[in-house]
C-alpha positions in Angstrom: -158.6 37.8 -93.6 -157.6 38.5 -89.9 -159.1 35.1 -88.6 -156.8 33.5 -91.5 -153.8 35.1 -90.0 -154.5 34.0 -86.6 -154.8 30.4 -87.7 -151.4 30.6 -89.5 -149.7 31.8 -86.2 -151.5 29.2 -83.8 -150.5 26.6 -86.3 -146.6 27.9 -86.8 -146.5 28.1 -82.7 -147.7 24.0 -82.4 -145.0 23.5 -85.0 -142.6 25.1 -82.9 -143.6 23.5 -79.7 -143.9 19.9 -81.6 -140.2 20.9 -82.7 -138.7 21.8 -79.5 -140.5 18.7 -77.6 -138.7 16.0 -79.7 -136.7 14.5 -77.0 -139.3 14.4 -74.4 -139.5 15.2 -70.7 -137.5 13.2 -68.4 -138.9 12.4 -64.5 -137.8 11.4 -61.3 -138.0 7.8 -62.2 -135.3 8.2 -64.6 -132.8 8.7 -61.5 -131.5 7.1 -58.6 -129.6 9.5 -56.2 -127.1 8.0 -53.2 -127.2 8.9 -50.6 -131.0 10.0 -50.1 -131.0 12.4 -48.4 -127.5 13.7 -49.0 -125.1 14.0 -46.2 -122.6 16.4 -45.2 -119.0 15.1 -44.9 -116.0 16.7 -44.5 -117.4 20.3 -45.4 -118.9 18.6 -48.6 -122.3 17.2 -50.1 -121.1 14.1 -52.5 -123.8 12.4 -54.3 -123.8 9.6 -57.1 -126.7 10.0 -59.8 -127.2 6.7 -61.7 -129.7 8.1 -64.6 -131.4 6.2 -67.4 -132.0 7.5 -70.6 -135.3 5.4 -72.2 -135.4 3.5 -75.3 -135.6 5.7 -78.6 -135.1 9.1 -76.4 -131.5 9.9 -77.7 -132.1 11.0 -80.8 -128.9 10.4 -83.3 -128.1 13.8 -83.6 -129.0 15.0 -79.8 -126.7 16.4 -77.3 -127.8 16.3 -73.7 -126.1 17.8 -70.8 -127.3 17.1 -67.3 -126.0 19.6 -64.6 -126.7 18.7 -61.1 -128.2 21.5 -59.0 -128.8 21.6 -55.3 -131.4 24.7 -54.5 -132.0 26.1 -51.2 -133.4 29.1 -50.0 -131.6 32.0 -51.2 -129.7 30.4 -53.5 -128.2 27.4 -55.5 -125.1 25.2 -56.0 -124.1 23.8 -59.3 -122.5 20.4 -59.4 -120.3 18.6 -62.0 -122.1 18.4 -65.6 -121.9 15.4 -67.6 -122.7 15.7 -71.4 -124.7 12.5 -73.5 -124.7 12.7 -77.4 -126.5 10.5 -79.9 -124.7 7.9 -82.6 -124.1 10.5 -85.1 -122.7 13.1 -83.0 -119.0 13.8 -83.3 -118.1 15.1 -79.9 -116.5 14.1 -76.3 -119.7 13.1 -74.9 -120.7 9.7 -73.9 -122.7 8.2 -76.9 -126.3 6.8 -75.9 -128.1 4.3 -78.6 -131.2 5.5 -80.3 -132.8 2.0 -79.9 -131.3 0.9 -76.5 -131.2 3.7 -74.8 -128.5 3.8 -72.0 -127.6 3.9 -68.0 -124.9 6.3 -66.6 -123.3 7.0 -63.7 -122.1 11.1 -62.6 -120.6 11.9 -59.3 -120.7 15.4 -58.1 -120.0 17.2 -55.1 -121.2 20.6 -53.4 -119.3 22.7 -50.6 -121.6 22.8 -47.8 -123.3 25.8 -46.3 -126.3 26.0 -43.6 -129.1 26.7 -45.8 -128.6 23.5 -47.5 -130.0 21.8 -44.6 -133.7 22.2 -46.2 -132.7 21.7 -49.9 -133.5 19.6 -53.1 -131.6 18.2 -55.6 -132.7 18.8 -59.2 -131.1 17.6 -62.4 -131.0 20.6 -64.9 -130.7 19.9 -68.9 -129.2 21.8 -71.7 -130.1 19.9 -74.7 -129.4 20.4 -78.5 -131.1 18.8 -81.3 -128.8 19.2 -84.4 -128.0 23.0 -84.2 -131.4 23.6 -82.6 -131.6 24.0 -78.8 -134.2 22.0 -77.0 -136.1 22.7 -73.6 -136.2 19.7 -71.4 -137.6 20.9 -67.8 -135.3 20.3 -64.8 -136.4 17.6 -62.5 -136.6 16.7 -58.9 -134.4 13.9 -58.1 -133.4 14.4 -54.4 -134.0 16.1 -51.4 -132.1 17.6 -47.7 -128.8 17.3 -46.7 -128.2 15.3 -43.3 -125.7 17.8 -41.5 -125.0 16.1 -38.3 -121.3 16.3 -39.0 -121.8 20.4 -38.8 -122.8 20.0 -35.3 -118.7 20.0 -34.5 -118.9 23.8 -34.7 -121.3 24.0 -31.9 -119.5 21.5 -29.5 -117.3 23.1 -26.8 -113.9 22.3 -27.5 -111.0 21.9 -24.7 -108.0 24.3 -25.2 -104.6 23.0 -24.4 -102.9 24.0 -21.0 -99.4 24.6 -20.4 -98.0 22.6 -17.8 -96.2 23.5 -14.9 -92.6 21.6 -14.1 -93.7 22.0 -10.3 -92.3 19.0 -8.3 -93.3 19.3 -4.4 -90.6 16.5 -3.5 -87.2 16.7 -5.4 -84.7 14.0 -5.1 -81.2 15.4 -4.1 -77.8 13.5 -4.0 -74.6 14.7 -2.8 -71.3 12.9 -3.1 -67.8 13.3 -2.0 -64.7 10.9 -2.5 -61.7 10.5 -0.2 -58.5 9.0 -2.0 -56.2 6.8 -0.2 -52.4 5.8 -0.7 -51.9 2.4 -2.0 -52.1 0.1 0.4 -52.9 2.5 3.1 -56.2 3.0 4.7 -55.4 6.1 6.7 -57.5 9.6 6.3 -55.0 12.5 5.1 -55.9 15.7 6.1 -55.5 16.7 2.6 -58.5 14.5 1.8 -60.7 15.8 4.5 -60.2 19.4 3.4 -61.3 19.0 -0.4 -64.3 20.8 -1.6 -66.7 17.9 -1.8 -65.8 16.8 1.5 -67.1 20.3 2.7 -69.8 20.6 0.3 -71.0 17.4 2.1 -70.7 18.7 5.3 -72.6 21.9 4.3 -75.5 19.9 2.9 -75.8 17.5 6.4 -75.9 20.9 8.5 -78.5 22.0 6.2 -80.9 18.6 6.6 -80.2 19.0 9.8 -81.5 22.9 10.6 -84.4 22.7 7.8 -86.3 19.6 8.8 -89.6 21.2 7.2 -87.7 21.7 3.8 -85.3 18.8 3.9 -85.5 15.6 4.7 -82.9 13.0 4.8 -83.1 9.4 3.1 -79.6 7.7 4.2 -76.1 8.0 4.1 -73.7 5.6 2.6 -70.2 4.7 2.4 -68.6 2.4 -0.8 -65.0 1.8 0.1 -62.7 0.1 -2.7 -59.2 -1.2 -3.5 -57.7 -1.1 -6.5 -57.6 -4.3 -8.8 -53.7 -4.9 -8.2 -52.1 -6.8 -5.8 -53.2 -10.1 -3.9 -57.4 -10.3 -3.5 -56.7 -11.3 0.1 -54.9 -8.2 0.9 -57.2 -6.0 -1.4 -60.1 -7.3 0.7 -58.8 -6.4 4.5 -57.9 -2.9 2.6 -61.2 -2.0 1.2 -62.9 -3.1 4.4 -60.4 -1.2 6.5 -61.2 2.5 4.2 -64.6 1.5 4.8 -64.4 1.3 8.5 -62.6 4.6 8.9 -64.5 6.7 6.3 -67.7 5.4 8.1 -66.3 6.7 11.5 -65.4 10.0 9.9 -68.8 10.4 8.9 -70.4 9.5 12.7 -68.0 12.1 14.0 -69.5 14.8 11.6 -73.1 13.5 12.6 -72.0 14.1 16.3 -70.7 17.4 16.0 -74.1 18.8 14.7 -75.8 16.4 16.5 -77.9 14.9 14.1 -78.9 11.4 14.5 -78.4 9.1 11.3 -77.7 5.4 10.7 -74.8 5.1 7.9 -74.7 2.2 5.3 -71.4 1.0 4.7 -69.8 -1.6 2.0 -66.7 -2.3 0.6 -65.4 -4.3 -2.7 -62.0 -5.6 -2.7 -61.0 -5.1 -6.4 -62.9 -2.4 -8.3 -63.0 -3.8 -11.6 -66.2 -2.2 -12.7 -64.9 1.3 -11.9 -61.5 0.0 -13.7 -63.4 -0.6 -16.5 -65.3 2.7 -16.4 -62.0 4.8 -16.4 -59.9 2.7 -19.2 -63.2 3.1 -21.4 -63.1 6.9 -21.0 -59.1 7.4 -20.7 -57.3 8.3 -23.9 -54.6 5.4 -23.3 -53.4 3.9 -26.6 -54.3 0.5 -26.2 -57.5 0.8 -24.2 -59.3 -1.5 -26.8 -56.9 -4.1 -25.9 -57.6 -3.7 -22.4 -61.2 -3.9 -22.6 -61.1 -6.6 -24.9 -59.2 -8.6 -22.2 -61.6 -7.8 -19.6 -64.4 -9.7 -21.7 -62.3 -12.4 -22.4 -61.2 -12.9 -18.9 -63.1 -13.3 -15.7 -60.8 -14.5 -13.2 -58.9 -11.1 -11.5 -55.8 -13.2 -11.3 -55.5 -13.5 -14.9 -56.8 -10.2 -15.7 -54.1 -8.8 -13.9 -51.8 -10.7 -15.2 -52.7 -10.3 -18.7 -52.5 -6.3 -18.5 -49.2 -6.7 -16.7 -47.7 -8.2 -19.6 -48.7 -5.1 -21.7 -45.6 -3.5 -19.9 -45.7 -0.2 -21.5 -49.4 0.4 -21.0 -49.2 -0.8 -17.4 -46.9 2.2 -16.4 -49.7 4.7 -17.5 -52.5 2.5 -15.7 -50.4 2.7 -12.7 -50.2 6.4 -12.8 -53.4 7.7 -14.1 -55.9 5.0 -13.2 -55.2 2.5 -10.1 -54.8 5.7 -8.1 -58.4 6.8 -8.5 -59.4 3.6 -7.4 -58.2 3.8 -3.9 -61.0 5.6 -2.4 -64.4 5.9 -0.6 -67.4 7.3 -1.8 -69.8 9.2 0.7 -73.1 9.7 -0.6 -76.0 11.5 1.1 -79.3 11.1 -0.2 -82.1 13.5 0.8 -85.3 15.2 -0.2 -86.0 19.0 -0.8 -89.6 19.6 0.0 -91.3 22.5 -1.7 -94.6 24.4 -0.4 -97.9 22.8 0.3 -100.6 23.7 -1.8 -101.8 26.0 0.8 -98.4 27.7 1.4 -98.2 28.5 -2.2 -101.9 30.0 -2.2 -101.2 32.0 0.8 -97.9 33.1 -0.4 -99.3 34.5 -3.5 -101.8 36.1 -1.6 -99.1 37.8 0.6 -96.3 38.5 -2.3 -96.3 36.2 -5.1 -93.0 37.4 -6.2 -91.6 35.0 -3.7 -92.9 32.2 -5.8 -90.9 30.4 -8.1 -92.6 30.7 -12.0 -93.4 26.9 -11.8 -94.9 27.3 -8.2 -97.5 29.7 -9.8 -98.3 28.0 -12.9 -98.9 25.0 -10.9 -101.3 27.0 -8.5 -102.9 28.5 -11.6 -103.7 25.2 -13.2 -104.4 22.7 -10.0 -105.2 25.3 -7.1 -107.8 27.7 -8.8 -111.6 26.6 -9.1 -112.9 29.5 -11.1 -111.5 30.8 -14.3 -111.4 34.8 -13.0 -109.5 33.7 -10.4 -107.0 31.7 -13.0 -106.8 34.6 -14.6 -105.6 36.7 -12.3 -103.0 34.2 -11.3 -101.6 34.2 -15.1 -101.7 38.1 -15.6 -99.7 38.0 -12.1 -97.3 35.3 -13.9 -97.0 37.6 -17.1 -96.3 40.6 -15.0 -93.2 39.0 -13.1 -92.0 36.2 -15.7 -92.6 38.3 -19.0 -90.4 35.7 -21.3 -92.5 32.7 -20.3 -95.5 31.9 -22.7 -97.2 29.6 -20.7 -99.4 32.4 -19.0 -100.2 34.0 -22.2 -101.1 30.6 -23.4 -103.2 29.5 -20.6 -105.2 33.0 -20.5 -106.0 32.0 -24.4 -107.3 28.6 -23.1 -109.6 30.4 -20.6 -110.9 32.3 -23.4 -111.4 29.5 -25.7 -113.5 27.8 -22.9 -115.5 30.9 -22.4 -116.2 31.2 -26.1 -114.3 34.2 -26.5 -112.0 33.3 -29.6 -111.1 36.8 -30.7 -109.4 37.3 -27.0 -108.0 33.9 -27.3 -106.5 34.9 -30.6 -104.9 38.0 -29.3 -103.1 36.2 -26.4 -102.0 33.3 -28.8 -100.3 36.1 -30.9 -98.3 37.2 -28.1 -97.4 33.6 -27.0 -96.2 32.9 -30.6 -93.7 36.3 -30.5 -92.1 34.0 -27.2 -92.4 30.3 -28.3 -93.6 30.0 -31.8 -93.2 26.1 -31.0 -94.8 25.3 -28.2 -97.0 22.4 -28.8 -99.9 23.9 -26.7 -100.0 27.2 -28.4 -100.2 25.3 -32.0 -102.7 23.2 -30.6 -105.1 26.1 -29.6 -104.3 27.9 -33.0 -105.2 24.5 -34.4 -108.4 24.6 -32.4 -109.7 28.4 -33.5 -108.9 27.8 -36.9 -111.0 24.4 -36.7 -113.8 26.4 -35.2 -113.7 28.8 -38.4 -114.2 25.9 -40.5 -110.5 26.2 -41.5 -109.1 22.7 -41.7 -106.1 23.3 -43.7 -104.7 26.0 -41.6 -105.9 23.6 -38.4 -104.0 20.9 -39.9 -101.1 22.7 -40.5 -101.1 24.1 -36.7 -101.7 20.7 -35.3 -98.9 19.1 -36.9 -96.7 21.5 -34.4 -98.9 20.3 -31.6 -97.7 16.7 -30.4 -97.1 16.8 -26.9 -99.7 19.1 -25.5 -102.7 17.4 -23.3 -105.4 18.3 -25.8 -103.5 17.0 -28.8 -105.4 13.5 -29.3 -108.5 15.5 -28.8 -108.2 18.3 -31.3 -107.1 15.9 -33.6 -110.2 13.7 -33.0 -112.0 16.9 -34.2 -110.0 17.8 -36.9 -111.1 13.9 -38.2 -114.7 14.9 -37.6 -114.3 17.9 -39.8 -112.4 15.8 -42.4 -115.0 13.0 -42.6 -112.6 10.3 -40.7 -115.3 9.2 -38.4 -113.9 6.0 -37.4 -110.6 7.6 -36.7 -111.9 10.4 -34.8 -114.0 8.2 -32.7 -110.5 6.5 -32.1 -109.0 9.6 -31.1 -111.8 10.7 -29.0 -111.8 7.3 -26.7 -112.3 8.0 -23.6 -113.2 11.4 -23.8 -116.6 12.5 -22.4 -117.5 15.3 -24.5 -119.9 16.5 -27.1 -117.6 16.1 -30.3 -116.7 12.7 -28.6 -120.3 11.4 -28.8 -120.8 13.0 -32.3 -117.9 11.5 -33.7 -119.3 8.0 -32.2 -122.6 8.7 -33.8 -121.2 9.5 -37.4 -119.1 6.2 -37.1 -122.4 4.5 -36.1 -120.9 3.5 -32.8 -124.2 3.8 -31.1 -123.7 2.1 -27.9 -120.3 3.9 -27.3 -122.2 6.9 -28.1 -125.0 6.5 -25.2 -122.2 5.6 -23.1 -120.5 8.9 -23.9 -123.7 11.0 -23.9 -124.7 9.7 -20.1 -121.3 10.3 -18.8 -121.2 14.0 -19.7 -120.7 16.6 -16.7 -122.7 19.5 -17.2 -124.3 18.6 -20.6 -125.9 21.5 -22.4 -128.3 21.8 -25.4 -126.2 20.3 -28.1 -125.9 17.3 -25.4 -129.5 16.8 -25.7 -129.8 17.2 -29.5 -127.1 14.6 -30.0 -129.4 12.4 -27.6 -132.5 12.9 -30.2 -130.3 12.4 -33.0 -129.2 8.7 -31.3 -132.5 8.0 -30.4 -133.7 8.9 -34.1 -131.4 6.6 -35.4 -132.2 3.7 -32.7 -135.8 3.7 -33.2 -136.1 5.3 -29.5 -139.3 7.5 -30.5 -139.9 8.7 -26.9 -136.3 9.8 -26.2 -136.5 11.7 -29.6 -139.2 13.9 -28.1 -137.7 14.3 -25.0 -134.0 14.8 -25.6 -135.6 17.8 -28.6 -137.7 19.5 -25.8 -134.5 19.5 -23.6 -132.5 20.7 -26.1 -134.6 23.8 -27.2 -135.3 24.7 -23.9 -131.8 25.0 -23.5 -131.4 26.7 -27.1 -134.4 28.0 -28.9 -132.1 28.0 -32.0 -132.3 24.8 -32.3 -136.0 24.8 -33.1 -135.7 25.6 -36.7 -132.8 23.1 -37.0 -134.6 20.2 -35.9 -137.9 21.3 -38.1 -135.6 20.8 -41.3 -133.0 18.1 -39.9 -133.2 15.0 -42.0 -132.4 12.8 -39.0 -135.9 13.4 -37.6 -137.7 12.3 -41.1 -139.3 9.6 -39.4 -140.7 11.4 -36.3 -141.6 14.6 -38.6 -145.3 14.9 -37.1 -144.1 14.7 -33.2 -141.3 17.3 -34.1 -144.1 19.3 -35.6 -146.2 19.2 -32.7 -143.3 19.5 -30.6 -142.0 23.0 -32.3 -145.9 24.5 -32.0 
């Protein structure tokens, strides 16, 4: 009796298993995944899955949901599912014919995380046949993730430096006017005692007494007659005004024992000055006068037409013409600032006597090491606490030295002074990018235009977004790991090789990128030597290399290297 019961249970189990396997198993032959291996792009791992349901597989009352699952050590990521159904099922799934079978395409996407470097892609099934659940074993359909783009986080990025406005040589101009009475060329005492004439004399004395910091370029005298009356008379009058004004200047130069040439010229009728004064005036008919000037080029015709405007001509005689009976005296000179050595010496002696522009120039251009730069910027912050630039530049130093928290502290203080400074926003974008926060980086960088590393950080941002061709364009000419990375990802291997060769003080990532480039271009010898160099500089790269699908064709060589 007991043996009969066991036979009955066994038979029942066979019936159940037979019932549960009516749809049958699927295999990797029923799937094609693009790309294989998968690739991380813009922080995501996209995949296109082309599947096939064999002929007479999809029973007429069957419903099968296919879910891509990316499995890795310590976890798994679930992709976007797709549901398929037999001919007699009323639902929202894609119908697959029983006799013909069917093909389908589904797209999925996984958010990248580092463990995915070593991973496998599976198709997982949830199936029903009528009201009964049916078991279909999951199938491995792909493997690995090429995560070369994620090396961006390990590339050194250059922070933006706030610039100085220091000019060692500044061009200056001092100008004075001497006015004359109508039809006269004599110098009046009232004109020689004006503020502008006195200031001109003061500047000449300063130049003469301070040859180290002032340099005379030239002295000009330009004399004019107003455009009324006969041209021949005006020509002689303008020349006389030129000569008496030049003689006056020469006399002033002699008084201070200053040797300098005086360049002279005269204009018989100052129509250009006349037009300028008319255009700036409030004369009622000034547009008519300006039209006359444009219509008539002959001086006599111009004067006749304007004189015919009797009412306005009275105003012109009183307010415009007297201003044109003049001589312009111009001193062109340069102010010469401290030399580089003088700036450094003054900083060491008493930095408070340096201007903020000299200090920032010195910190940016004259200091060789980061510690001394920090000391200069701390001094700038103490002497000029309302200037954001020293704080930004200390943040830039912290970024270079791999101190993002310290950089963030400095940038927070700089933002409290000037939240719109392009350098501050560029550096905030860079830190956000380093943290993988692309959206925040993009927001900050939108306010960073004009900073010295804006284009470079934009290139790095485009790598993070998966815009590799644009990133390579943004980083053109930059000799950095991220520039080479962009070129590799854009498949511009010739440019990438040149960039990597030109990087000064290359690091472990430089060597690792050389290994990837060599693997992509079939240079087996360089794959091994570059990888060995990268691992020697940074042993943590050994584990990455062991799983990196970039080296799939060189697995045995890499394995022997890692022993």
